[in-house]
C-alpha positions as CSV (number, residue, x, y, z in Angstrom):
1,M,36.2,59.4,107.9
2,K,35.0,63.0,106.9
3,L,32.5,64.7,109.1
4,S,30.4,64.9,105.8
5,E,30.3,61.3,105.2
6,K,29.3,60.8,109.1
7,K,26.4,62.9,109.0
8,R,25.4,61.3,105.7
9,L,25.5,57.6,107.4
10,Q,23.6,59.3,110.5
11,I,21.3,60.6,108.1
12,I,20.5,57.2,106.4
13,E,20.7,54.9,109.3
14,T,17.9,57.3,110.9
15,A,15.7,57.5,108.0
16,T,15.9,53.5,107.6
17,R,14.6,53.5,110.9
18,L,11.8,55.9,110.4
19,F,10.9,54.5,107.4
20,A,10.4,51.0,108.4
21,S,8.4,52.0,111.8
22,H,6.2,55.0,110.2
23,G,6.6,54.3,106.2
24,L,7.8,56.5,103.4
25,E,4.8,58.9,103.1
26,A,4.5,59.5,107.0
27,T,7.8,60.1,107.5
28,S,9.1,63.9,106.8
29,M,12.6,65.1,105.9
30,D,11.9,67.4,108.8
31,A,11.3,64.1,111.0
32,V,14.6,62.5,109.6
33,A,16.6,65.9,110.3
34,A,15.3,66.1,113.9
35,E,16.1,62.5,114.6
36,A,19.4,62.5,113.2
37,Q,20.2,65.8,115.1
38,V,21.0,67.6,111.8
39,S,19.7,70.6,110.2
40,K,17.1,70.3,107.5
41,R,19.8,71.8,105.1
42,T,22.4,69.0,105.7
43,V,19.7,66.6,104.8
44,Y,18.9,68.3,101.5
45,N,22.7,68.9,100.9
46,H,23.2,65.1,100.9
47,F,19.9,63.9,99.6
48,A,17.5,66.3,97.2
49,T,14.5,64.3,97.5
50,K,12.8,62.0,100.0
51,T,13.0,59.4,96.8
52,A,16.8,59.9,96.9
53,L,16.8,59.5,100.2
54,F,15.0,56.3,100.3
55,Q,17.1,55.0,97.2
56,A,20.2,55.6,99.6
57,V,18.5,53.7,102.2
58,L,17.8,50.7,100.1
59,E,21.3,50.6,98.9
60,S,22.6,50.8,102.3
61,M,20.5,48.0,103.2
62,F,21.6,45.9,100.4
63,A,25.2,46.5,101.2
64,N,24.6,45.1,104.6
65,V,22.6,42.0,103.6
66,E,24.8,38.8,104.0
67,Q,24.4,37.1,100.8
68,G,26.7,34.3,100.7
69,D,29.4,33.4,98.9
70,K,29.7,32.7,95.3
71,I,29.4,29.3,94.2
72,E,31.2,28.0,90.9
73,F,30.1,24.8,89.1
74,D,32.2,21.9,90.1
75,P,32.0,18.8,87.5
76,G,33.3,16.6,90.3
77,I,30.9,17.2,92.8
78,P,27.2,16.0,92.3
79,L,24.6,18.7,90.9
80,E,22.0,17.9,93.7
81,S,25.0,18.8,96.5
82,Q,25.8,22.1,94.7
83,L,22.3,23.2,94.0
84,K,21.4,22.4,97.8
85,A,24.8,24.7,99.0
86,I,23.2,27.5,96.8
87,A,19.6,26.9,97.9
88,N,20.8,26.8,101.8
89,N,22.6,30.3,101.2
90,E,19.5,31.5,99.3
91,I,17.1,30.6,102.2
92,K,19.4,32.1,104.7
93,L,19.5,35.5,102.8
94,L,15.6,35.2,102.1
95,T,14.8,34.6,105.9
96,S,17.2,36.9,107.4
97,E,15.6,39.9,109.4
98,T,17.4,42.3,107.5
99,Y,16.3,41.2,104.4
100,V,12.8,41.1,105.1
101,D,12.8,44.3,106.8
102,M,14.4,46.0,103.6
103,A,11.7,44.3,101.4
104,R,8.9,45.7,103.7
105,V,10.3,49.1,103.6
106,A,10.5,48.7,99.7
107,F,7.4,47.1,98.8
108,I,4.5,49.5,99.3
109,Q,6.8,52.1,98.0
110,M,7.8,50.4,94.8
111,L,3.9,50.0,94.0
112,Q,3.5,53.4,94.0
113,D,6.5,54.3,92.0
114,P,7.2,52.1,89.2
115,Q,10.9,53.7,88.5
116,L,11.8,53.0,91.5
117,A,10.8,49.1,91.2
118,K,12.6,49.5,87.8
119,S,15.9,50.7,89.3
120,L,16.0,48.0,92.1
121,N,15.2,45.2,89.5
122,G,18.8,46.1,88.5
123,H,20.4,44.7,91.8
124,S,21.1,41.1,91.8
125,V,21.1,39.7,95.2
126,G,22.0,36.4,96.4
127,C,22.9,33.9,94.2
128,M,21.2,35.7,91.3
129,R,24.8,37.5,91.1
130,Y,26.3,34.2,89.7
131,F,23.3,31.6,89.1
132,D,23.5,32.0,85.4
133,D,27.4,31.5,85.3
134,F,26.8,28.5,87.4
135,L,24.4,27.1,84.8
136,S,26.0,28.0,82.2
137,A,29.3,26.2,83.1
138,A,27.0,22.9,84.2
139,N,25.2,23.2,80.8
140,E,28.8,23.4,79.1
141,S,29.8,20.5,81.0
142,G,26.8,18.2,79.8
143,V,25.5,18.0,83.4
144,V,22.3,20.0,82.7
145,R,20.3,20.7,79.3
146,I,19.1,24.2,79.5
147,N,18.1,26.4,76.5
148,D,16.9,29.4,78.6
149,I,19.3,29.9,81.7
150,P,17.8,32.8,82.8
151,L,14.6,31.8,83.1
152,A,15.8,28.4,84.6
153,A,17.7,30.2,87.3
154,K,14.6,32.3,88.4
155,Q,12.4,29.0,88.4
156,F,15.1,27.8,90.9
157,V,14.9,31.0,92.9
158,Y,11.4,31.7,92.9
159,Q,10.3,28.7,94.3
160,F,12.0,30.0,97.5
161,K,10.6,33.6,97.2
162,S,7.0,32.2,96.5
163,L,7.0,29.3,99.3
164,I,9.0,31.1,102.0
165,F,10.0,34.7,101.3
166,Y,6.6,36.0,100.4
167,P,4.8,34.3,103.3
168,L,7.2,35.9,105.7
169,L,7.1,39.1,104.2
170,Y,3.0,39.5,104.4
171,G,3.4,37.9,108.0
172,I,1.2,35.0,107.0
173,V,3.8,32.3,108.5
174,E,6.4,32.6,111.2
175,L,9.9,31.0,110.1
176,N,9.8,28.3,112.7
177,E,6.3,27.4,110.7
178,L,8.0,26.6,107.5
179,D,10.0,23.3,106.6
180,C,12.7,24.7,104.5
181,E,14.5,21.9,104.1
182,Y,11.7,20.0,102.5
183,I,11.1,22.8,100.2
184,V,14.6,22.9,99.1
185,D,14.8,19.1,98.8
186,E,11.5,19.2,96.7
187,T,12.6,22.3,94.5
188,I,15.9,20.6,93.6
189,K,14.0,17.2,92.6
190,L,11.9,19.3,90.3
191,F,14.9,21.2,88.8
192,V,16.7,18.0,88.2
193,A,13.8,16.3,86.8
194,R,13.2,19.2,84.3
195,Y,16.8,20.1,83.5
196,T,19.0,16.9,83.5
């Protein structure tokens, strides 16, 4: 790895820590340079603005999040079993410390910067990377009857976001207070009742 790339990674890692502990607004480019032990000029050579650095931090965090394997629809396996595997992978992602930390770093800034929210909206994370294709294959095989696949995919995943992820993100509950298995089972029952 070239020295320039090492310094870039050093800046991103430092900014990640500072943004997480102090927030974006309270973290200056000077502070990032000092903490990363590089010159301010080096920081600006890699990142023209603090927003550009912030986006690089988020992209780095996305890249380091364990998202689980893609699951392809298999007509030989009961739908409920496949949905449970997808849901369990999604819960693992949504409750991971890395993912929750990333969301905490991003959330306030997205409220203040609609353009950032739009740019992040294009990132498909977790099962949303493949769930539309999974449901399309299940639809074609006749196992489900779904007219609006993107909506159905969101209905499934957003149950876990609203009942598990957001309460964790806001600090309303601790993970050990949530019965994730029960939430998964009830979500699958609801989804199957609607679409089969």
